[in-house]
N, C-alpha and C positions, 0 to 999 in steps of 0.2 A: 294733139289737144294739144291748141295755139298759148303761146306765148300773151301774156294780161299785159302792157306796157301803161305804167305809173306817171305818169310828169310832179315836178314838185315846184316851187321859185325855193329855196332857201334862207337860211342867212347863215350862209358862207362868205367872210370877208377878205381867206389867207388860206395859200395852196397850204397850208399845212393845216387849214379847214380839213383836206382831202382825205391827211393821214386816219383824222377817225374814223372818218365814212365807210374808207376800205375799213379799218379793225369791225366798224359794224356787222355793216353789209354781208364783207366775207364768212363771216360769221353762218349769215340762212341761207341752206345747199337748194331753198326754193327762187332762188336770186338765179340768173344765163352772167343776164352783161348789167351796163349800169357805168353813167355818165355820166356827167359833171357842165355847162357847153357859161369854160369861166370869160367871152366876152359875153355872152349876155347882164346883163345889169341884173336880172335876178336871179341869174344869176343857177339856174334850169340844171334841175333834174331829172336826168331820165331812167329810167331801171325796166329790164323783161322780166320777166317772173311770172312763174305759176304757183299760185294756193297762197299766197301771202295779201292780206288785207296794204293799207293804205293807214290806217291806223294805228296794225302792230308796226309796218317803217317810222312814219309818224315817233313812236311810244321810242321804242328802239336807242331811236337817233339823238331826241331828250336825253339821254341817258348821258351822252358827253356831248350837249350842250349845242349840239346844231336845231337848227332848230327846220322843223319844212311846213309849206302848206300847200293843201293836189289841186294846182289847175286841172281844169273839164275840161 
């Protein structure tokens, strides 16, 4: 089965926000790889996963005050 690639615009403003994201995303074994493009003005979060929805990720990150919106 192929990985799903989810791409989000984020509310990340500081490098320390990445630690908060990491603390959430490492709890999901469905996520194989993720990164944030800190050079992009939208601070793009890219996630390679299997069996997890964009809504699940959004809800989990809201708990640590990181807000995302999926880009199609």
